[in-house]
C-alpha positions, -999 to +999 in steps of 0.1 A: -450+173+349-461+208+339-442+238+327-456+258+356-433+238+378-403+257+365-415+286+388-418+262+417-394+270+446-366+245+449-372+237+486-407+227+478-395+196+460-379+184+492-410+188+514-417+150+517-380+143+521-379+167+551-410+151+566-395+116+562-362+129+577-380+141+608-400+110+612-371+087+605-347+104+630-374+104+657-380+067+650-342+061+650-338+079+684-367+058+698-351+026+685-318+037+702-336+043+735-355+010+732-324-011+725-300+006+750-321+025+775-296+053+776-294+089+763-260+081+748-274+051+730-303+071+716-279+098+704-256+073+688-284+057+667-297+092+658-262+101+646-258+068+626-291+074+609-280+109+599-246+096+585-263+068+566-287+093+550-258+115+539-239+085+526-269+074+506-274+109+491-237+112+482-236+077+466-269+081+447-268+117+434-256+103+400-286+079+403-310+108+405-295+123+373-297+091+354-332+085+366-342+120+354-326+113+320-348+082+315-378+097+333-382+127+310-388+103+281-417+085+299-453+094+298-468+114+328-486+083+340-455+062+342-435+091+357-460+092+385-459+054+390-421+054+392-421+083+417-447+066+439-445+028+435-408+032+427-399+048+460-418+021+479-398-005+461-366+014+466-371+020+503-389-012+514-375-036+487-338-027+484-332-014+520-351-042+539-361-071+516-328-072+497-305-076+527-329-102+542-330-121+509-291-122+507-289-136+542-317-161+536-300-174+505-265-174+520-275-191+553-301-213+536-328-202+560-363-187+555-371-150+552-387-149+586-356-167+602-334-141+585-355-113+600-352-129+635-315-133+630-312-096+621-331-087+653-315-112+677-280-118+663-270-087+644-233-096+644-239-129+627-263-112+603-236-086+594-210-114+589-232-132+564-238-099+545-201-092+545-193-127+531-218-120+503-200-088+492-179-103+464-208-117+443-228-086+449-200-063+439-193-084+407-230-084+397-237-048+406-204-035+392-209-052+359-245-039+355-235-003+363-205-005+340-227-015+311-251+014+320-222+038+318-206+024+287-239+022+269-242+060+273-208+068+258-207+041+232-234+057+211-227+068+175-256+093+177-242+111+207-230+146+195-225+165+228-191+157+243-175+169+276-141+152+275-141+157+237-112+134+226-122+104+247-159+107+240-156+112+203-134+080+202-161+060+221-189+074+199-170+064+167-162+030+182-199+024+189-203+011+153-183-020+163-210-044+175-204-057+211-174-035+219-189-026+253-194-063+262-159-072+251-145-044+272-164-055+303-155-092+299-118-083+295-120-062+327-137-091+345-109-115+335-083-089+347-098-085+381-105-123+385-068-129+381-061-111+414-085-134+433-081-170+446-094-198+424-127-202+442-133-165+445-124-159+409-150-184+397-176-167+419-166-133+406-168-143+369-201-162+373-218-132+391-203-107+367-218-127+338-251-127+356-249-089+359-241-086+322-270-109+312-293-090+335-285-057+317-290-073+283-323-089+294-336-057+308-327-039+276-344-066+255-375-069+277-378-031+280-376-027+242-402-054+236-426-040+262-423-005+250-427-016+214-459-035+223-473-006+241-472+016+210-504-001+200-520+008+233-536+040+245-515+071+249-517+068+287-501+034+287-474+039+261-436+041+267-435+033+303-433-003+316-400-011+300-384+021+313-399+015+347-383-020+349-350-006+337-350+021+364-359-003+391-330-026+382-307+004+379-318+017+414-312-018+428-276-018+414-269+016+429-282+004+462-258-026+465-229-005+475-248+016+501-265-014+517-232-033+521-213-002+532-239+006+558-228-025+578-195-008+585-214+017+606-240-005+623-251-041+623-288-032+630-309-038+599-336-015+611-312+014+617-298+008+582-333+008+567-342+041+584-309+059+574-309+047+538-346+052+534-342+089+544-315+092+517-336+075+491-364+101+496-339+129+488-328+110+457-365+109+447-369+146+453-338+155+433-351+133+404-384+152+403-367+186+405-343+177+377-372+166+354-396+194+362-370+222+361-353+209+329-319+211+347-304+184+325-311+205+294-298+237+311-265+222+321-253+202+291-224+183+308-243+172+340-254+139+325-218+133+314-206+138+350-232+114+363-223+086+338-186+090+345-194+087+382-213+055+374-182+041+356-160+051+385-184+034+410-185+002+389-147+001+389-146+007+426-170-021+432-146-044+413-116-031+432-134-037+465-133-074+458-095-072+461-092-046+489-114-023+509-121+013+498-139+035+523-174+045+513-166+081+519-141+080+490-168+064+467-193+091+476-170+120+473-155+108+441-189+107+424-200+140+439-167+156+427-172+145+391-207+158+390-196+191+406-169+195+379-194+187+351-218+213+366-190+239+367-180+231+331-217+235+321-219+269+338-187+280+320-201+268+287-234+287+292-215+319+301-193+316+270-224+310+248-241+341+262-210+362+258-208+351+221-245+358+216-240+393+230-210+400+208-228+388+177-258+410+186-235+439+191-219+434+156-253+432+139-263+465+156-232+483+143-233+467+109 
């Protein structure tokens, strides 16, 4: 990541995303023609791929901001690895392997049989994925909630957007385990609205999500600490890399499950969400190289509030359905408001600087 990149045109960051979009939509249209043999069917699959890409971008914009926040602390070597290997894991692993693994485990069949089921019996495949929504929402929602709370419950945090609330959380961070207690209390509240069997599943999976977050934090810290004795090129990367991959997986849960509301075809889902993932990658690179997070001081706050809202929505979805469009628009709205607040702050600062300079000139 070089300083010269600040002069790089914004659209150039999305070159590969545009290429993947064209290839993906052509592949989607071809798949539609191959499965239906009609122009209408081809156009339908083309449209679904486009909608899925937009859905993924809207749900994952906060993911790009959080990725950039962590990525700027990594060495250039590990930045490059995340932006290359990481995108392969994100597209292939989370958009193809993850849904297959869910079905394979739920139906107690092999991965190949799950792939055959997706190709030959998409309705049954979608049903199994839908049945797995509760444990996935409990696990992913808990992990994301811990990510969001961990940002705000930080006694060293001195930049506040919603000042009163954030100062209270920063002061409360001195109480050990307060975030965990808050999440566990929320888990008990939501489990009380579920049936006995569902409540047990919800609590168990939520605890696994909590343990996964804590394990990633511990492992990441140990790995990064051990790497301080290594060469400069190897330092400060593997722990953050693992953290970002688990975080990306948690963000992907909602999009993958929600995609089945539009189509039951795993391959169409992989194409649409894969296109969206490329734009998230491109936005991450742009945010890091252009220093956008430093320029807009409240943008990170908006992203982490969006994460908290998403985690609560995932919990709520275990009780009743919330359309994915609301999830996506809610997060985008929070980030938009935080961007607007940042711009207002920057204008106010510049106005004060000009006024101060004017006073000094006439002193």
